[in-house]
N, C-alpha and C positions, 0 to 999 in steps of 0.2 A: 549762136555761140554759147556754150555751157560754162557758167562761172563755177567757182569752187562750192558756194552754197547750194547751187542748183544740182551739182553732181552729187553732193552729200544727200540732198533730199531725194534724188532719183534712186540712188543706190540703197538708201535705208528705208524707203517708203514700204510699209507693210500692209497687205490687204487685211480687211477686218475678219475674214474667216481663215481657217487653217488651209494651207496648201495641200495638194495631194500627197506630197512627200511627208509633210507633217502628219497627215491622217494615217499614212502607212506606218510611220514610226510609232504613233500612239496605239494603233491596233496591234502591232507586234508586241509592244510592251504589255498590253492588256492580256493577250494570249499567253505570253510568257508567264505573267503573274498567275493566271488561272491554271496553267499547266503545273506550276509549282505547287499550287494549292491542292490540285487533284493528286499529285504525287504524295504530298504530305498526308492527305486523308487516307489514301490507299495503304500507306505504311502503317498508319495508326490503327486502321480497321483490321488489317491482317495480323498485327501484333495482338489485338484484342482476341481474335480467333485463336491464335496460338496460346494465349493465356487460358482460354476456355478449354482447349484440348488438353493442356497440361493438367487442368483440374480434373478432366474426365479420366485421364490416365492415372492420376493419383487415387481417384475414387475406385477405378478398376483394380488397382494394386491393393488397396485396402480390402476390397471385396474378395480378392483371391486369398489374402491372408486369413480373413475371417472364415471363408469356406473351408480352408485346410484344417482349421481348428475343430470344425464340427464333423470331420470325417466324411463317411459315405453320404450322409444327408446333405452335405453342401456341394456334392460333385456337380449337380445340375446348375447350381448358381455359379460355380467356377467357370462353366462353359460360357454362360452369359457374360461374366466379368471379362473373360478373354476376348469375346467379341467386341465388347465396349472398348476395351483397350486397343484392339486392332482398328476399330472405327476412328478412335481418337488419333492414332498414328497416321491414318489415311488423311483425315481432315488436316492435321498439322502439315503433312507433305503437300497437300493441295494449297494450303495457305502460303507456304513458303514459295511454291512455284508461282502462285498468283502475285505475290509480292515482287519476286524477281522479274517476272514478265512486265508487270506494271511499271516497275522502276526503270527497266531497260527502255520500254517504249516512251514513257514520259521524259526520260533522259534524252532519248534521241530527238523527240519533239522539241524539247527545250533547246538542244544544240542547234537544230534547224532554225528555230525562231531567232536565236542569237545571231546566227549567220545572216538571216534575212534582215534583221534589225541593223546589223553592221553594214550590210550592203546598202540599205536604204539611207543610212547616215552617210556613207561614202559617196553615194550618188548625189545626195543633197550638197555635200561639200564641193563636189565637182561642178555642180550648177553654180554655186557661189563663186568659185574660181573663174568660171566662164563669164559670169556677170561682171566681175571686177575687170577682167582683161577687155571685155567688150566695151565697157564704159571708157576706158582709157583709149582704146582704138578709135572710138567715135570722136573723142576729144582731139586726138592727134590728127585725124583726117581733116578736121577743120583747120588745124594749123598749116597743113599742106596747101589748103585752099587759100588761106590768108597770104602766105608768102608769095604764091604765084600771082595773086591779084595785085598786091602792093608793089610788086616788082614792075608792074606796067603803069604805075602812077606817073603822071607827067612830070611832077617835081623830081621824082627818083630818076627817071630816064634822062631828063635834062641835065641834072647834076652829074650823073655818071658820064654823060657825053662831054661835058665841059665843066669841070669842077672848080669854078671860080668862087670868090668869096660870097657873092650875092646868091648864087645858086645853092651853095652849101648852107647858108643861113636859111634860105627858103625851105630846102628839103628837111633841115633839122626841125623847123617849126612844124612842117607837115608830119614828120614822124612822131613828134610830141603830141600832136592832135590825135593821131591813131592810138598812141599809148594811153591817152586819157580815157578813151572809149573801151579799149581792149586791155583790161586790167590783169589778164593772165600772162602778160609779157613783162620781163624785166627791162629789156631794151631792144631796139632795132638798130642794126648797123648797115650802112652802105659802104661797100668796099670797092676799091678800084681793081683792075685786072691783076695787079701785082700782090694783092692781099693787104693793102694798107687801108685802114678805116678812115674814110673821108668825112663821114657825118654820122651822128647818132641822135636818138630822140630824147635821151636823158643826160645831156651834157652836164647838168647841174649835179648829178649824182655819180656819173661814171666818166672819168677822163680817159676816153679811149681813142679820140681822134689822133691820127698819126701813128697809132700802134699797128704792128704787122701781125696778121693772122695767117700768113702764107703757109705756115707749116701745120696748120690744123687739118685734120682729116676732112672735116666738113667743107672747108674752103677748097681744098684740092679736088674733091669730088664735084663740088659745084662749078668749078672752072671748066670741068669737062662735060657738063650737061649738054645734050644735043639740041634742046630747044627750050623755049620759055614755058612749055607745057610740063616739063620735067621738074623734079625737085630732089633735094637731099634731106633725109631725115636722120639726124644724129642720135647716137645713144646718149644716155644721161651721163653728165660729167659735171665736175666742179670747174667753173670758169674763173680763172684768176683775175681777169679784167673786170669781173662783176662781183668782186669781193668774195670769190670762191663759192658763190651761190650755186646750188644744184640747178642745172638747166638742161633742156633738150633743145638743140639748135636746129632750125629748119632753114633751108637756103633755096633760092631760085636765082637764075641768071637774069640780069638786067640787060635788055636788048634794044637795039636802035629802033626808035619810033614805037617802042612797046610791042613790037610784033614778035610772034612766037619764034620765027626763023630769022629775025634780024641779026645784025652783027652784035656779038657779045660786047658789052660795055663795062660790066662789073658784076658784083654779086650782092644781093640783099640777104642778110642773115637776121633771123628773128629768134630771140631767146625766150623760150617758154619757161615760166616760173614753175619748175617741176615739183619742188618739194611741197608747196602748199596745195597744188592741184591733186597730186598723187595721194597725199595724206587724206584728203577729203574722201577719196574713193575707198582706200583700204580700211579706214576707220568706220566707213559706212556699211561694211559688209555685215549682213544679218546673221550673226551667230549668237547663241545663247551663252550665258555664263558657264553653264555646265559643260559646254564644249571646250572651254579653256583654249580657244583657237587663236592662232596668229595668221592674219591675212597678209600675203606678200605679192608683190610684182617682182619678177626676176627677168633679167635680160637673156640673150641667146647663150651666154656663157654661164647662166644660172647665178649671176651676181645679183644680190638683193638691191633693187632700185626704189622700193617703197615697202614699208612695213607698218602694220597697225600699232605695234608697240614702239615704233621709232628707233629700233635697234638694228645695227648692222648695215645701215644704208651705205652702199657703194664700197663696203669692206667685206661683208660676209658672202660666202658662196654656199648655195644649197645643193646637196647631193641628191638630185632627183633621179629616181629609178623609173625611167620612161619605158624601157623595153620596146622601143620603136613605136610607141603609141603617142597620139596627140593629146589624149586625155585619159584619166583613170585615177585610181586610188590604191593605196597599199599601206601596210603597217611597216614602219621602219624598225631598226634594231632596238630602239628604245620603247617600242610598243605604241608609238604615236601614229595616228591616222594622217597620212599625207595625201591630199587630193590636188590635182593639177589640171590645167587646160591651156593648150597653146593658143596664141593669138589667131583669131579667125580673120583679122583685117576688117576694114569697113570701106565700102565703095572702092575708090581708086587707091586707098591706103592699104598696102598688103601686109603691113606689120614688119617687125624687125626680129621675129623669132622669139618674142617674149612669152612669158607664161604667167598666168594667175595661179597662185598656190595658196592652199589653206592647210596649216599644220594644226591638228586638233590634239589637245593634251600637251601642248607646248608649255 
């Protein structure tokens, strides 16, 4: 089981050497800088050539003026002056053409490098978005394993079959023991077939015994599970019976004798402490200060369920431009780079259509 500190360590651990993406970005930046320098040098040198040719033309003009003053004796020198003037004009034309061609080519090269750099940056952000959603998928896969396992616990099964005072007390103690070891949960509830909570692990904190959860989506879906091998994974919500804490609820059916196809006796619901665990993941995303990036997890309706800046959780919706793709990046109307990656799932956990999202320049 991954705890919040372990998740943060895993998501933020950096290798000692640069990654290939970092290398590619650094090389692109170097080439862009050198290209700019070449363009600057070319412009400076061609301007120097133009200055020299202007001086040649002035000298030729002065020579023509002087040759006209001396009459026939200066006629031969006038021819030379005209040729010097013509050569100067030709050199000036060549210099201008050279400047134009160099500027065009270095400009095209610079634009290509900028596009390559932006693509490398976008792909790096997509990788970070994938890393974030993969971490939460792995974590939530373990939650589906937990609930199916604990639903077969003898104390849980016995209490669901005959919920008398002794069995309720025993299962409450058992659930409390589980919670002391699995700190990623806020509470564990055992519900009867009607949706009434008959026992919980933290009765000292949450007075939920006797409350009805029959109208919740997760209970209705759990009541219809076909076997003990199946589970319900709920979207993130604020749970009023847990002080409006943000939770992701996972359910499995409790069945007779703990057998996968035994008679349904009730539902075990486990409430994952979402806010603390998700925050460790999105705040551990490896982005530099220059990226000014915001790391997000969003659900299938693109509602923000985790945010590295702590803003907009369960209230903000992100307008993702997916274009039918599961991953990619683009610039939004504000010029921000938006990278996204859909949940790939993990093992038997297929995911809920969530996305990892990185908004750079936010």
